[in-house]
N, C-alpha and C positions, 0 to 999 in steps of 0.2 A: 501492500501499500503507500504509493506516493500522493503526499497532497503539499498543493501552498500554504505560504502562512498570509493570511490577509496583511493587508499594507499597513493598517493600524497595527498590528502587532509587532512588524518588525523591527521598528525603532524602540521599543520596549523592550523583547529580545535581545538585541545588539547591546545594551545599557545592563545587561545581567550578567555574572561571572560565566564564562567558561568551564565544560567538563575535562578537557584536553583542546590541543589545538584543532580549533577549525568546527567544535561540534558543542551541542549543548542534550540533557538527554529530559524527557519529560512526558506528559499523557495529553495527547491530544482528542478532542471529541469531532468524530466523524460525521459527516452532512445525515449521516442514516442512524446517528444519535449513538453508536458505540465510542466506548473507552478505550483507546488503544496506544501505550507505551511506547514510544520511539525519538530517533533522532533527530535534535533540529541542526540542519544544515546550514551554516551563514545567515542564521535569522532568518530563513526567508522558505526552506524545505524540508517536511514534514516526512520521513520514511520509520516504517514501525520497525521494531526488532525483529520481529518475526521474519521478515522480509529478507533482513541483511545476515541473520542466521541461517535463512534457506542459500543465502548467495553465496555465503564461505565455503558450502557443500558441494553447490549443483552449477556447472557453469552457465547453462540453461536459466536458471533463476537470476545468476548473475546480469546475463545479457539483457534478460527483461526488466531486471531493477535499474539496471546504467539508462535502458531507453525510457522507462518513465522517471529517471532524474533531470535527464535531457530536455525531456519534453514538460517539465516541474521547473526548469533554468534557464529560458529563453526570451528575455527580454523581459521580465515580470511585472516592472514599471509601466512599458506602454501597453501589454497586453492584457486582454480583457480576459478572466478566468473566470470557467463556469462555478456556480456555488459548489456542483458536486463534484467539485475537483479540488472545494479548499478544507481547511482543517477550520473548523468554526470556534473550538477555545482550546488553549495549549496553558497547562498547569506545568513550571520545572519543576524537578524534582529539586527540591533544598539544598543549598550547598552553599551556607550564611560563611564567608570569607573569616568572619570573628569569632567563629566557634570550631575551626578546623581543629583537629588533634593534633598537637603540638606544635600550634603555631604561636610565636613569640614576639615582641618588639623589642627591635634592636636599638642600643640606644644611639644618639648619634656620635657619642664620642667612641662607640665600635665602629666607626666608618671605615672602610679599608678596601680598597680597590684590587678585586680577585684576579689573581694571574689564572691561564688555563688551567695549569695544573691544579690550582688549588681550590677552582669553580670545579672540578670534573671531581674531583676526593669530596667535595663536600656533598656534592650530589648521590653520589654515590651510597654514601654513610646515610643521606636522610630519604633514599626512596622517593616515592612520588614526590613532586613539587606542591601539591595539598598538602602534605602532611608536613613540608619544612618551615623552618622560622623565616621570619620575614627578615629580609637584608634590605641594604640601600647600596645604590650604584655608585661607584666610584667615578672621576673624570676619564672620558674617554670608551668609554662599554658601547659594544654595537652589538643588536641583537636583531634575527630575523625571524618571519614568520611564512610557513608555507603555505599554501592557498588553491585549492580548486578555480574558486572563486577571483576573476582582476577585481570584480567589485566588493572587495570583501567588508562586509556590513562591521566587522568590530573595527574599521580605521573610519575616523569620524570627518566630517566635511570640512574640518580644521587641519586634517592628516596628523591627527593623533590615537590614541589607541583607547578604546573603553575600559572602563574597569574590570578586572577578573581576565584580561586576555591573554593566551598561550603564546609562546613563540621560543623561539631556541638562543643559544648563542651563537655567536659571530662564528667561534672555532668550531663547534659542533656541524654548524651547517656545510662544513667543508668537506664533510662527509656525505652532502646529499647532492648527487650530480643529476637525477631526473626526479620528478614528479612521484613518481613509483618508490624511488629511494624513500621518500618523504613518508609516504605510506606506510611503508616497513618501518622505519625507523622512531618513527611517534606512535606506531599502533592506531591508525586513524579506521575507524569502522566505515567510511568512505570510500570506496576504491577506484574512483575515477582520480589521476594523477594530480597531487597536490602541485601543481608546475608555475605558480604563481609566487615569485620570492619576495619578498617586502624587506625592506630595511627600516629597522626602529635605533634611533640615535638618542636617549633621553637624558636630560638633564642629571648631572651630580644629586645623591640624594632622592632617587628615586626607590620607592619602596616594590620589591620584587620578592618571591618566594622563588627557590632554585631546587630542582630533583632530577629524578628520572624516568620516561615513559616505561610502563610496566606493561608486561606483555599482555597483549589484549586482542578481540576481534581477529584469532588466529594472527596476530603479526607478533615479530617478537619485541618490538620496542627497545628499550637500550638506549636512544636520544635523551641530550639534555633537555629539559622541559624549562622554561621558566614563566611564572605568570607572573602580571604586572597588576601588582594587587589592586592599585586605585589608577590604572590606564596610564598614558601617558599624556602630554600637554600638544596643543596645536605645534603644527611644524618640525613633528620628530619622527615622521613614517614617510619613507621616500617608496617608490616602486608603484606596480609592481614589474621585476623583470621576468621575464619569463624564457624557462628551463627546459629542456628537451623531455618530453612525458616519461619516456621509456628507454 
């Protein structure tokens, strides 16, 4: 089941925290009145968990799912979507950043600029970024975000990031040469290539959580993931650059 998210809900969803790079999890009310659990991709497309699970095991199901996703993402802002193809209500599964297990605030006096090696060691010890302590950026740190969508709704009109957006470090992004590399390395449920690469250059003292993408959705994970707890200000995001799909 693939449904489009009504325009009035997209802005609201894009300002709620992600669950990992490029997606949220919630429940949608279908036009028939059924409540279905699924993934919200780019704040604009809802796909049921059941369909993603089937696609992981069946190539034909994968083809049909990708076909449905393609039809749901063609110029949504300008194309009239029939009501029978829209999700009526979406409720996100709660993930309040302030109450996540293991989250602590790092005092300003503890500010330090992580080297790549130290950063990766920290992430390896803390597991998933959602369970990591909050740290703050040093001078000149650069981050990357991979997305299937050129018009990624986590990027604001002022070219910043909304709160709770996932990225990775510039160092870890060097391991990603194709959009499918990003799918595998960051364990994404959407199996279309995440071949749009955004660059984020936040100011010093931006709040982050750093960790490692855990295995999920048939993917190994293992890449560094970084959550921008409060987002990033205007003029901190450039791109996207388009990399090969495969």
